[in-house]
C-alpha positions as CSV (number, residue, x, y, z in Angstrom):
1,M,50.8,17.0,31.1
2,I,47.2,17.0,32.2
3,V,43.9,15.3,31.2
4,A,40.6,16.9,32.3
5,L,37.4,14.8,32.2
6,C,33.8,15.9,32.6
7,E,30.6,13.9,32.3
8,N,28.1,15.2,29.9
9,G,25.0,13.2,30.7
10,S,22.4,15.9,31.4
11,R,21.3,19.1,29.7
12,W,22.5,22.4,31.3
13,P,20.0,24.9,32.6
14,E,19.2,27.5,29.9
15,V,20.5,30.4,32.0
16,F,23.9,28.6,32.4
17,W,24.0,27.7,28.7
18,E,23.4,31.3,27.7
19,R,26.0,32.6,30.1
20,T,28.6,30.1,28.9
21,L,27.9,30.9,25.2
22,G,28.6,34.5,26.1
23,M,32.2,33.5,27.1
24,L,33.0,32.2,23.7
25,P,34.2,34.1,20.7
26,P,31.7,34.6,17.8
27,E,33.3,32.1,15.6
28,S,32.9,29.4,18.2
29,R,29.3,30.2,18.7
30,T,28.7,30.1,14.9
31,A,30.4,26.7,14.6
32,L,27.8,25.2,17.0
33,K,25.1,25.6,14.3
34,R,26.3,22.5,12.6
35,Y,25.2,20.3,15.5
36,R,21.6,19.2,15.5
37,R,21.5,17.6,18.9
38,W,21.9,19.4,22.2
39,Q,24.3,16.7,23.4
40,D,26.7,17.5,20.6
41,R,26.4,21.3,21.0
42,Q,27.0,21.0,24.7
43,A,30.0,18.6,24.3
44,S,31.6,21.1,21.9
45,V,31.3,23.9,24.4
46,L,32.4,21.7,27.2
47,G,35.5,20.8,25.3
48,R,36.4,24.5,25.2
49,L,35.7,24.8,28.9
50,L,38.0,21.9,29.6
51,L,40.7,23.5,27.4
52,G,40.5,26.4,29.7
53,T,41.0,24.2,32.8
54,C,44.0,22.4,31.2
55,S,45.7,25.6,29.9
56,R,45.2,27.2,33.3
57,R,47.1,24.3,34.9
58,V,49.8,24.1,32.1
59,L,50.3,27.7,31.2
60,G,48.9,29.6,34.2
61,E,46.3,31.3,32.0
62,V,43.5,30.7,29.6
63,P,44.4,31.6,26.0
64,D,42.1,33.7,23.9
65,L,40.0,31.2,21.9
66,G,39.6,33.8,19.2
67,E,43.2,33.1,18.3
68,L,42.7,29.4,17.6
69,A,43.7,28.3,14.1
70,V,43.7,25.0,12.3
71,D,46.6,23.4,10.4
72,D,46.6,21.5,7.1
73,Y,45.1,18.5,8.8
74,R,42.3,20.5,10.5
75,R,44.0,20.2,13.9
76,P,43.4,23.2,16.1
77,Y,46.3,25.1,17.7
78,F,47.4,28.5,19.1
79,P,49.8,30.1,16.7
80,G,51.4,32.2,19.4
81,L,51.9,29.2,21.7
82,A,54.3,27.0,19.8
83,Q,55.2,24.8,22.7
84,F,51.7,24.2,23.9
85,D,49.6,21.4,22.5
86,F,46.1,20.1,23.3
87,N,43.6,17.6,22.1
88,I,39.9,17.1,22.8
89,S,37.7,14.0,22.5
90,H,34.1,13.5,23.3
91,T,31.7,10.6,23.2
92,E,28.1,10.2,24.4
93,G,28.2,11.3,28.1
94,L,31.9,12.2,28.5
95,V,34.3,14.9,27.3
96,A,38.1,14.8,27.7
97,C,40.8,17.3,27.1
98,A,44.6,16.6,27.2
99,A,47.2,19.3,27.2
100,A,51.0,19.6,27.5
101,R,53.8,22.0,27.2
102,A,57.2,21.6,25.6
103,C,56.8,17.8,24.9
104,G,55.3,17.6,21.4
105,R,51.8,16.7,20.4
106,V,49.3,14.8,22.5
107,G,46.3,12.8,21.5
108,V,43.4,11.5,23.5
109,D,40.4,9.4,22.6
110,V,37.4,8.4,24.8
111,E,34.5,6.1,23.7
112,R,31.3,4.9,25.4
113,V,31.4,1.1,25.4
114,G,28.5,-0.4,23.6
115,E,27.5,-3.3,21.4
116,I,29.5,-3.7,18.2
117,D,29.4,-5.6,15.0
118,L,33.0,-6.2,14.1
119,R,32.2,-6.7,10.4
120,E,31.4,-3.0,10.2
121,F,34.9,-2.1,11.4
122,R,37.0,-4.5,9.4
123,R,38.5,-1.8,7.2
124,V,40.0,0.1,10.2
125,F,42.1,-2.8,11.6
126,T,45.2,-4.6,10.3
127,P,44.5,-8.2,9.2
128,E,46.3,-9.4,12.3
129,E,44.2,-7.2,14.6
130,Y,41.0,-8.3,13.0
131,T,41.9,-12.0,13.1
132,Y,42.7,-11.6,16.8
133,L,39.4,-9.8,17.6
134,T,37.2,-12.2,15.7
135,G,38.8,-15.1,17.5
136,L,37.6,-13.8,20.9
137,E,34.4,-15.1,22.4
138,N,33.5,-11.5,23.5
139,P,35.6,-9.0,21.6
140,R,33.9,-5.8,22.8
141,E,36.4,-4.9,25.5
142,E,39.4,-5.5,23.3
143,F,37.7,-3.7,20.4
144,Y,37.4,-0.5,22.5
145,R,40.9,-0.9,23.9
146,F,42.3,-1.3,20.3
147,W,40.3,1.5,18.9
148,T,41.0,4.2,21.5
149,R,44.7,3.3,21.4
150,K,44.8,3.6,17.7
151,E,42.9,6.9,17.5
152,A,44.9,8.5,20.3
153,V,48.1,7.8,18.5
154,M,46.8,9.0,15.2
155,K,45.9,12.3,16.9
156,A,49.2,12.5,18.6
157,D,50.9,12.1,15.2
158,G,49.0,15.1,14.1
159,R,47.5,13.8,10.9
160,G,44.5,12.1,12.5
161,F,42.2,10.4,10.0
162,Y,44.4,11.6,7.1
163,L,46.2,8.4,8.1
164,D,44.9,5.0,7.2
165,P,44.0,3.3,10.5
166,S,44.2,-0.2,8.9
167,L,48.0,0.3,8.5
168,I,48.6,1.0,12.2
169,D,49.1,-2.0,14.4
170,C,48.0,-1.0,18.0
171,R,48.8,-4.3,19.7
172,G,52.1,-3.5,21.2
173,E,53.1,-1.4,24.3
174,S,53.9,1.5,22.0
175,I,52.6,2.1,18.5
176,S,54.7,2.9,15.4
177,I,53.8,5.3,12.7
178,D,56.3,5.9,9.9
179,G,59.1,4.6,12.1
180,K,58.2,6.8,15.1
181,E,57.2,5.2,18.3
182,F,54.3,6.6,20.3
183,P,53.8,5.6,24.0
184,V,50.1,4.9,24.9
185,R,48.6,5.2,28.4
186,Q,45.2,3.8,29.4
187,L,43.0,6.3,31.2
188,T,40.9,5.4,34.3
189,L,37.4,6.5,33.3
190,P,33.9,6.2,34.8
191,E,32.3,2.8,34.3
192,G,31.1,2.2,30.7
193,F,33.8,4.2,29.0
194,A,37.2,3.4,27.5
195,G,40.0,5.7,26.6
196,H,43.7,6.2,26.0
197,L,46.3,9.0,25.9
198,S,49.3,9.2,23.6
199,G,52.2,11.6,23.4
200,G,53.7,13.9,26.0
201,E,56.2,12.8,28.7
202,G,55.7,11.1,32.0
203,E,52.5,10.2,33.8
204,P,49.7,12.7,33.2
205,E,47.7,14.4,36.0
206,V,44.1,13.3,35.5
207,I,41.4,15.4,37.0
208,R,37.6,15.0,37.0
209,I,35.7,18.3,37.0
210,G,32.1,19.4,36.9
211,W,30.9,21.7,34.2
212,E,30.1,24.5,36.6
213,E,33.6,24.4,38.0
214,A,35.1,24.2,34.5
215,A,33.0,27.3,33.4
216,A,34.2,29.2,36.5
217,V,37.9,28.5,35.6
218,F,37.3,29.6,32.0
219,E,35.5,32.7,33.0
220,A,38.2,33.7,35.4
221,G,40.6,33.6,32.5
């Protein structure tokens, strides 16, 4: 299992952007039109580049993105690669991709740590979680730890936000959904970010890669 991380804090040169778009299938380029901000468009493309990096490490090749499909829960997958799974997460300034082979689904979530108002998130926590968080003098760090654990597990389950996060208690070493236990691992990220990984087996290989290098791996196929 592998996790690839890439910072996304600056806009790519136009010539690089155009070259990278040319690597993607038409449907991927069309999907970019729904993003208004360059940061979001770039993060979406970078997620595909990191998928190339991860699949190269796990499979020995980069699959054809034109073969990507989505299941009933809008989760992307490759129909011809039943034992390969991946998950992508992006936040302001950082993109992550996790991938594994022959060990079930994986889920990853990364978030930029910022100021929060817990009242706005009451509906996504169990009563016990919310009581604990509101009892802390400074709940920000625990909030992001809880949230990235919860979302990573929901994604590893496969149903994502079709699940009700307020029914999932993320306080233990592992997290249970419908009687199934999901291990959760904290990711070591650049300062100012929080993230967790769920699913897979063993300790993941975590790599930090630049966008130019990721593009080179993807282009090599």
